[in-house]
C-alpha positions in Angstrom: 0.0 -0.1 0.0 1.4 3.3 -0.9 1.6 5.9 1.9 0.4 9.0 0.0 -0.7 12.0 2.1 -2.8 14.6 0.0 -3.9 16.7 2.9 -3.4 20.0 0.8 -5.9 18.7 -1.8 -8.4 17.9 1.0 -8.0 21.4 2.5 -8.6 22.9 -0.9 -11.8 20.7 -1.4 -13.1 21.8 2.0 -12.5 25.5 1.2 -14.2 25.2 -2.1 -17.3 23.6 -0.4 -17.1 26.2 2.3 -17.3 29.1 -0.1 -19.8 27.3 -2.3 -22.2 26.9 0.7 -21.8 30.6 1.4 -22.6 31.6 -2.1 -25.7 29.4 -2.2 -26.9 31.2 0.9 -26.3 29.0 3.8 -25.7 31.0 7.1 -22.2 31.4 8.6 -23.4 30.2 12.0 -24.6 26.9 10.5 -21.4 26.3 8.6 -19.5 27.0 11.9 -21.7 24.5 13.8 -21.2 21.9 11.0 -17.5 22.3 11.1 -17.4 21.8 14.8 -19.6 18.6 14.5 -17.6 17.2 11.5 -14.2 18.0 13.2 -14.5 15.4 16.0 -14.9 12.3 13.6 -12.3 13.6 11.2 -9.8 14.0 14.0 -10.5 10.5 15.2 -10.1 9.1 11.9 -6.7 10.8 11.2 -5.4 10.0 14.7 -6.3 6.3 14.6 -4.7 6.0 11.1 -1.6 7.7 12.5 -1.6 5.4 15.4 -1.0 2.4 13.2 1.7 4.0 11.2 -0.4 4.5 8.1 1.2 1.5 6.4 -0.4 -1.7 5.2 2.0 -4.1 7.2 -1.0 -5.5 9.2 -0.7 -7.1 12.6 2.4 -9.2 13.1 1.1 -11.0 16.1 2.1 -14.6 16.1 1.1 -15.9 19.6 -1.6 -18.6 18.8 -2.7 -18.8 22.5 -4.3 -15.4 22.2 -8.1 -16.1 22.1 -8.8 -12.9 19.9 -6.5 -14.1 17.1 -6.7 -17.9 17.4 -9.2 -18.2 14.6 -7.9 -15.5 12.2 -7.3 -16.8 8.6 -4.1 -15.7 6.9 -3.7 -15.7 3.2 -1.1 -18.1 1.8 -1.4 -20.6 4.6 0.5 -18.6 7.2 -0.3 -19.7 10.8 
């Protein structure tokens, strides 16, 4: 998996959506409230993604006695 961060493009998209909503007549107070409500799940998403390193290495847990991983199926016949 390629680790590609396009946060600048996301910021531009949000700015375009914000200006577009203002042009269409949405009140600034409603946009501010929406920004606050949306900020929490977005921060959680990015923090949890960063917590795992943002790479596709997966879990390298090999202890088969762990009841949470005992029945995991691994591709290629890996135990």
